[in-house]
Phi, psi and omega in degrees: 000131179249137181241142179288144173228192168292181186288131172055065176299127186262334189208146179228144176215166181234153176186170176260095187274347181239012170061037177252011181069009178251142185282141178241174185236142171229140177236147170264116187262099186301318187282335183246008179050058183208170166240149176244134175248125178244112184282131182275144178268353180087001178243014181094356177250167187222151174290163174299154185298146161252129189244139181228135180287147178231190171292173185293134173055068175296131185253328181209159175228152171224155191236130176197170179262102187263355177233016172056042176249011180071003176260144177289138175245172190233134172245134185241131173251124184247133187291321181255014176260181176222033177223151167268125184255124179246124178249115177262140191249148171278176175298333180282351187090350177286166184285125175271319184201140174240125179239146175235143179233127186298129175254002178109136179303130179073021187290328178051081184290118180269326184208158180216144176207175179217156179191166173267093186277343183242017170057039175250011180066019177242144184283137175245167185236141174234138180228149173263114182263092184299316187287330182254007171060043178210170172253130179255135176237127175240124183273132182279147177260357176086359179239016183092353176258162184221155171288168177298151180297134168261132184249133181241116187293138174253004177106154181302131178058029181284325179048066180302132189253320180209162185225156173219145182249135177188174175261099188266353178234014170060038177252006179081006180246151182283134176242170182232125173259142189228132172272105180270096186293320185290320181263004173057048177213171174251127178255150181230121176256116182271126181273148179259002180086354177248010179096358178258160182224144175290163172303148187296141163269141186245137171238136172083027180299127180087014177299156179283346186230148185264131177289139178249303186240140186227142177222169182219150176184159177273090188279341182241015174055042178255007177086004175225158188276146169252173186237137172242136187230132169254136188253159176283125170069033172211143190263060173201172171237156173247142171246123182252124179258125182265137170285171180299334179271007176069022165267150187267137167290165178304137183291153170255130184251134183230136179289147175231191170282194187279127177057074177297126188247348175201158174227148174212159183234148177186167179263099187271348180238018172054041176250012181065022173243140179285138176244172184234138170241137183233133175270127183253100192294326188272349181231020171057046179217165161242147175255134174247126179243115183276134184271143171263166185284357177261008178090359176266173186226150175289162174301145183302147163244131184256148179228137185290144173230194171276190185285129177057069175302124193247331182208158184219152168218154185234132173187181180259100186274344181238019170056041178248014180065026176232136183287140176242170184232136170240137184233134173270121183260101190299314185283331185267351185056048178219167161244151174247134172248126177247110181279129183277143176270353180087001178242013182094355176255166186222150172293159174303149183301145165249129185251150178226138179289146175232191167286187184289135170053064178296138186226356179203146178228150173218162190233142173185165176267096187274345182240013173056041176253012181071005176250144185283143176242172185230139172240139187236132173270121181245173177301328188245016178147199174243144181239136171246097183293147178279090189266340200307305186294318185288324185279338182282072185241135176286132176248139181246000000 
């Protein structure tokens, strides 16, 4: 089933925006500078969109409760705007209040995430400001309002592209890792637990390749996070292991397929070690790299997808306690589901049609049957494919 949204939805997320315990959908509409909220009925269908204007060219949304009313709220990052947009919701799912917080003229927000950076049990927001070469942190007050943005420089012409949150120096406080596309390095902002961060530590200054996508996980079970990076125009990923003082050990480099476009982590072989999945846009595959307990990884195993895998999500779609993978195939207008066997291998892909040019996926149980469903953001709306019967397959 396909539902209309604003023009060219770029990103999709799920949350309960009207506090009825049923999942709803929100999209960031790149072409119409808006977000669309589609309230779920709990049977797999959704109401017509409610649309709200945002800053120019919204690129991503994230969902959290920023005013402690148990309802999901929405944060919007806009590529050609210079504000962080917060949408607080009523019980109906309609907009109660829209607030904007200046992120700086020409900031061009590339990414947004949230965490409690100052240990007050209230959610804070972090944004990557590509145009102004800094990371912005706004501390939440718990009522939907925020303090003024604090900006942490990533260096001249750094153009931060993506961010990951983790404890990289084992002090129990949240830190921020940044893919600095312009200066071709990874920056690390160490948090003090009060919402402040030290000047960035830099890894890879002067590298030949620019980092695009960054992820974090405890790959060697030492209680602190490591970093995985996919680079622009090179067919490998790097894994960076941080010492307790947050200086990096020499990176480990692993081959992938052609043009890795995203990374995600999960335990695909049920050994309690994190593994990595990489989408290879130019050769219609994903690479799975299984992790060892020393933080290193096995050589990639590749699995076929559709044309130009653009986005990925990980979860257990057939309730067998084994992680599966869903991929949005931009060129084929399909999604691929790869069911995991629990040993790091996967069944051949099963494909489902979507709208044109799918570019984002999200997961939730939209019909309350205890099985996970998928929503896809396409060029012409959002699609909820009918997966239940096909995905409910026994794997041996």
